[in-house]
N, C-alpha and C positions, 0 to 999 in steps of 0.2 A: 365341979370338974369341967374342963374345957374340951370341946370337940375339935379334932384336927383331921384333915385328910392328908395323907403322905403318899406321894407317888414317887417311885424310884425305878431306875432302869439298871439292869444287871448286864454286864458285858456278854457278848454272844459267844465268846470262845469257850464258855462253860457249857457243860451238858445240862439238859433240862433238870435232871435230878439234883445236880449241884446248885443250880439257881434256886430250886425249891428248898434245899437244905439251908442256904444262906438266908432266905426269907423266914424260915422257921427259927433260925438263931436270932434274927432281929426281933421276931415276935417274942421270944423268951426274954430278950433284953427289956422290952416294954413291960412284960409281966413282972419282972424283978423290981422294976421301979414303981409298981403299983398301978399301972395304966391298964385299962380294959380295951382289948382289941374287939371292936364291934363287928367289923367286917374285914375280910382279907380276900381280895380278888386277884387272881392271876390272869393277866391279859395275854400272856404268851409272848412268843417271839414276833416282833414287828419291826418294820423298817422305820428308821428315824427320818425326820424331815430334813435334817442336815447332819453332817458328820460331827460327832462328839467324841473327843479323845481318839480320833482316827477310826471310829467305829461307825458303820452305817446301819446296824441292826442292834437290837437288845431285847431282853426279857423285861416286860413291864409288870409291875406289881402295884396294887393300891391297898393301903391300910386306912381304915377309918378308926380313929383312936379316941377314947374318952379317958383323959388323964390330965395330970399336972404338967406344967411347962418343963420341969426338970427331967421327966421321962422323955419328952420330945428332944430336949437338948442332948441327952445321952444317946438317943437314936441317931441324931444328926452327927454327933461325934463319931459314932460307929461307921456311919456312911463315909465320912471323910477319911477314916483310917483304912477302910476296905477298898482295895484297888479295883475290885470287881464291880463296885457300884460306880457307874460312869456319870450319872446325873440323878438328882433328887429334888423334890420340891415339897414344902410343907405349907399348908394353908389352914388358918384357924377359921372354922366355919361357924362357930357360935356367935361371932361378932355381928353377923348379918341378922341373926335372930334377935339379938339385943337391940339393934338399931330399929328393926320393925316394931318391936314392943314399945320402944321409946316414942316413935312417931304416932302410934295408936294412942298412947297415953296423952301426948301433946294435943292431938285432935279432940280427944274427949274433954280435956280442960278448956280448950277454945270453945267447943260447943256448949259447955256448961256456962261459960262467961257470956256467950251470946244469948243463951236462954234466960239468964239472970238479968241481963241488960234489956232484953226485949219483953220482960214480964210486965212492964208498964203498958205496952201496946195492947190493943184489943185482940182477942183471939181471931176474930174475923179478918183483921188486917194482916196478921201473921200468916194465916192460911192463904190469903190472896197473894201474898208475897211469894210463898212457896209454890203456889200453882203457876204464877207467872214465870218463876225460875225454871220449873219443869217444862213449861211450854217452850221457853227459849232454848233449853237443852234439846228438846225434841226437834225443834226447827233447825238447829245447827246440825244435828245428826242426819236429818233428811237432806239438808243441803250438801253435806259431805258425801252421802251416798250417791246423790245425783251427779256430783262433780267427780266421783271416782276417788276421793280422798278419805275413804271411810277409815276411821280410827276407832279402836275399841276403848270404851270408858273403863277406867281403873277403879 
């Protein structure tokens, strides 16, 4: 299953109870399609940064959904059909988690290759190389702190 964050804005001419009822009906649409609503946040009535559909305010809602793409497609179709939803945005959040896992696996493969390649070196030589690299990193960090350009190591 994929994770999505869906933010939508409901028109301000509705009463708060009507906006809540609309959000509940959209939640039922997701459940009918087999998606699990992990979190629903009601942010309330807020001022928009710029006019959207001649509206300056709207009721904000956030859904965190765990489900298939067809459930999100159905939800977006409902957004487009409903005149009371003036803006929506859907973001797939599990892609970032997959990218991070891929980068970690790639680093581990590279480190394994380096370790296999460096196995012919003496252990004392490898330790000296690592110690020199650590000293150089510490020197750079100290220089950055003194010049006011301190950056955190990732």
